[in-house]
C-alpha positions in Angstrom: 120.4 103.0 123.9 119.6 102.8 120.2 118.9 105.7 117.9 115.4 107.1 118.4 112.9 105.8 115.8 111.3 108.5 113.7 107.6 108.1 114.0 105.7 110.1 111.3 102.8 112.2 112.3 99.6 110.2 111.5 97.8 112.9 109.7 96.0 112.1 106.4 96.8 108.4 105.9 93.9 108.8 103.6 92.0 111.8 102.4 88.2 112.0 102.7 86.1 112.2 99.5 85.2 115.8 100.2 88.8 117.0 100.9 89.7 119.8 98.5 93.3 120.3 99.7 96.4 119.7 97.6 96.7 116.2 99.1 100.0 116.9 100.8 102.3 113.9 100.5 100.7 112.8 97.3 97.7 110.6 96.8 96.7 107.5 94.9 93.1 106.9 94.0 91.5 103.9 95.8 88.4 103.9 93.7 87.5 101.1 91.3 86.3 102.9 88.2 83.4 101.4 86.4 79.7 101.8 85.7 78.8 98.3 86.7 79.8 95.7 89.3 81.5 93.7 86.5 83.5 96.8 85.5 84.6 97.2 89.1 85.5 93.5 89.4 87.7 93.9 86.3 89.3 97.1 87.7 90.2 95.2 90.9 91.8 92.4 89.0 93.7 94.9 86.8 95.0 96.7 89.9 96.4 93.5 91.3 97.7 92.5 87.9 99.6 95.8 87.8 100.9 95.3 91.3 102.3 91.8 90.5 104.0 93.2 87.4 105.5 96.1 89.3 106.7 93.7 92.0 108.3 91.4 89.4 110.1 94.4 87.9 111.4 95.3 91.4 112.5 91.7 92.0 114.4 91.6 88.6 116.0 95.0 89.5 117.0 93.9 93.0 120.5 92.7 93.8 119.1 90.9 96.9 117.2 87.7 96.0 116.0 87.3 99.6 113.7 90.3 99.9 110.5 89.9 97.8 109.7 86.2 97.5 106.9 86.2 100.0 105.1 89.2 98.6 105.2 87.5 95.2 103.7 84.3 96.8 101.0 86.5 98.3 100.2 88.5 95.2 100.2 85.5 92.8 97.8 83.6 95.1 95.6 86.7 95.7 95.4 87.6 92.0 94.2 84.1 91.0 91.8 84.0 94.0 90.2 87.4 93.3 90.0 86.6 89.5 88.2 83.3 90.2 85.9 85.0 92.7 85.1 87.8 90.2 84.0 85.2 87.6 81.9 83.3 90.2 80.3 86.5 91.4 79.7 87.7 87.8 77.7 84.5 87.2 75.5 85.2 90.2 76.8 82.1 92.1 77.8 81.9 95.7 81.4 82.8 96.3 83.2 80.5 98.8 84.5 82.2 101.9 87.9 80.4 101.5 91.4 81.2 100.3 92.0 77.6 99.3 92.4 77.7 95.5 91.2 74.1 94.8 88.0 75.0 96.8 87.5 78.3 94.8 88.2 76.7 91.4 85.7 73.9 92.3 83.1 76.6 93.0 84.0 78.3 89.7 83.6 75.1 87.8 80.2 74.5 89.5 79.2 78.0 88.5 80.0 77.2 84.8 83.1 79.3 84.7 85.5 78.6 81.8 82.7 76.8 79.9 83.3 79.2 77.1 87.0 78.4 76.7 88.7 75.5 75.1 89.1 72.2 77.0 92.9 72.9 76.8 92.5 76.4 78.5 90.1 75.0 81.1 92.6 72.2 82.0 95.4 74.7 82.0 93.4 76.8 84.6 92.9 73.8 86.8 96.6 72.9 86.5 97.7 76.4 87.4 95.4 76.5 90.4 96.8 73.1 91.6 100.4 74.0 91.0 100.1 77.5 92.6 98.3 75.9 95.5 101.2 73.5 96.0 103.5 76.6 96.4 101.1 79.0 98.2 98.9 76.6 100.1 95.9 78.6 101.3 97.8 81.8 100.9 99.2 81.9 104.4 102.9 81.6 103.4 102.5 85.0 101.8 101.0 86.5 104.9 102.7 84.8 107.8 106.3 83.9 108.4 105.3 80.4 109.6 102.6 79.8 106.9 102.4 76.1 105.9 102.0 74.3 102.6 100.9 70.7 103.1 102.1 70.6 106.7 105.6 72.0 105.9 107.1 75.5 105.8 107.2 76.9 102.3 111.0 77.1 102.4 111.2 73.5 103.4 109.4 72.6 100.2 110.7 75.2 97.7 114.0 77.0 97.4 113.3 79.6 94.6 110.4 81.0 92.7 110.3 81.3 88.9 109.3 85.0 88.8 108.8 85.3 85.1 106.6 82.2 84.8 104.6 83.0 87.9 103.8 86.5 86.6 103.1 85.3 83.0 100.9 82.5 84.2 98.9 84.4 86.8 98.5 87.3 84.3 97.2 84.9 81.6 94.8 83.4 84.2 93.6 86.8 85.2 93.0 87.8 81.6 90.9 84.6 81.0 88.8 85.5 84.0 88.4 89.1 82.8 87.3 87.8 79.4 84.7 85.6 81.1 83.4 88.6 83.2 83.3 90.7 80.0 81.3 88.1 78.2 78.8 87.8 81.0 78.5 91.6 81.3 77.8 91.9 77.6 75.1 89.2 77.9 73.4 90.9 80.9 73.6 94.5 79.8 73.4 94.0 76.0 76.4 96.3 75.7 79.6 95.6 73.9 82.7 94.4 75.5 84.2 96.3 78.5 87.6 97.8 78.3 89.9 95.5 80.3 
């Protein structure tokens, strides 16, 4: 018989908003700080942007190249997806109920997203979406062991991920989206730019 598994007591996986205890075991705030929906959209993007950067730091520090690839696939896809959807939402357009990046970027284009950026930046966004989609498919390879990309398992198509470029490119993409949301918020509210 194997060693017994330690199962922690499931008390306080989360603390209610009216809990005035010392938050035993620590706590991390799950709130999206902001006075407007646009500010909260930006806060969500920034949380995932921080997460992918922290993950990349862990990958670089790891001595085992086999441990964090799929979480990177998931987070990079998810960051681009939620960034696009924030821009679409911020423009008052209908957000597609899809994880497919080409579908989401087509909806973003229809909503007028990236109209305020250069043709070069707009084309770069399209290219990133297409290239990332060729790695992540509809996001399932980051969530499921048998997730497919174009009818094949991800590891039948790709052997390694370029961590630095993925993080730099998805970060730049997210920042373009945040800038778009900030411009829209300033137009709607008449306020100055939001803090990203």
